[in-house]
C-alpha positions, 0 to 999 in steps of 0.5 A: 832326150829329144822330148825333153829338149822339145819341152824345154824349148817350148817352155823357154819360148813361152817364158820369153813371150810372157816376159816380153808382154810384161815388159810391154805392159810396164812400158805402156803403164809408164807412158800412161802415167807420164801422160797423166802427169803431163796432163796434170801439170798442164791443168795446174798451169791452166788453173793458175793462169785462169785464176790470175786472169779472172782476178785481174779482170774482176778487180778492174771491173769491180773497182768502179763501185768501190770508193778509194780506200787509203792507209796513210798515203797509200791507196789500197782498195785495188790490193784488197780486191785482188787478194779477195778475187784470187782466193775466190777463183782458186776455189772456183777453178779447183771445183771446175777442174775437179768436176769437169765444169770447164764451161762454167769457167768460160761463162765466168770469163765472159760475164764482165764482157757481157755486162759491159756490152749491155751497158752495165758498168764500165766498158773494157777500155775504161776499166783497164784505164782506171785499173792502171791509174789506181795501180800507179797511184797505189805504188807511187807517192806522186804528189809534191807540195809547193810552198808559198814563196814570197816574191822578192823585188816584184811590185805588189799588185794594187788593192784596186786590181785585186778588187777588180778581179774579185768583182769580175768573178760572177758565179750567180749569173744564169749564163755562167751557171748554164755553161758550168752545168753543161760542160761538167757533164761532158766527160767522165760520167762513167766515174761518177759512182767511184768519185762522185762530184770530182768527175763533174769538176774535172769535166769542166776543168778539162773543157776550159783547158782544152778550148781556152786560147791565149790572147794578150791584153791591150798594151799598157792596160790590164783588161779583165773580161767578165766570165760571160764575155770569156765564155763567148770568146773562149780566149783571153789572157791569164787573168781572164782564164782565172776569172772564167775558171773560178766563176764556172767552178764556183757555179757548181759549188766548188771553192777556188782561189786566184794566185797573183804571181809576178806577171801571171795570174792562175787559179787553184782548186780547193781539195779539202783535207788530206783524205779528200786530196788523196781522192782527187789525186786518185781521180786525176790518175784515173781520168787523165792517165794519158795526159799525166803519164809519169808526171807529178801532181803539185799542190799547196797547203794553207794555214788550216792544213787544207790542200789546193791543187794547181789548175793553171793552163800550164798542162792538160791535167789538174795539178800540173807544174806551177809556172811560177812558185813566187806569190804576190797575193792570194785572192779568195772568192767572196 
């Protein structure tokens, strides 16, 4: 009996120890599986964030080589690029995580920064500013047509005054040409690949807007300064500003017309048909994003369906709000 009790006791102890080891093994296996699941979830989230960041970075960097694309009035190249890069980097991240090639992923992250530092393409600031401008233009309809309202009760300008303004506009003078070319190269050169000559026009407009100071004419006399005179002074009243702006822009091959309103004269920039105008709008939001903010762009349509953008000195960006909507006369430059 004692021998059987001893055997049974030893058997019980061995079974208990065996069961405890089995339970411990199961616990460790469960913890290992839980840890593996947590690690997999982390990898998934890291992969998702990597894909999003890479797609945004490469979209912003690549936009400089893609001209604006419109479907109707909506600018869509940013969404096409974003969708393409999302698909590409989903496959790339899956490959990197599956085959443990994370160093390759880091290299892909750093490539746009390295290209920017080497001077290939936009710097990070320009890329981000253009991305924001393109996205703003894509999601909003941010331009407003202003009709030509005939001014009632106002005295029409005598034809001789209109002819005097036309004669003062001089875009063939060598000094005017030198002034126009020099200042068309001051700003926005990094946008040339995307917007072409629009960046030259906007650079010249920006220079004149920022540097021209308002000074009244002599009392009771309309003094029209030549563009060469205004270039030297960078000052005058609204008609001097309009003559200088029209002369300088015409000197680099851009059409401008001058609007005579009650007690005010201002220039308008020719933007062509709707497709061309949408490109101008996109360029305004890219190059003047800080100045325009959430404001709108104002324009007029002529009888042929061509668009004309306001470039008065009422604000610091092309397409700013009209000081006056009434029109007495339209002066086309010959």
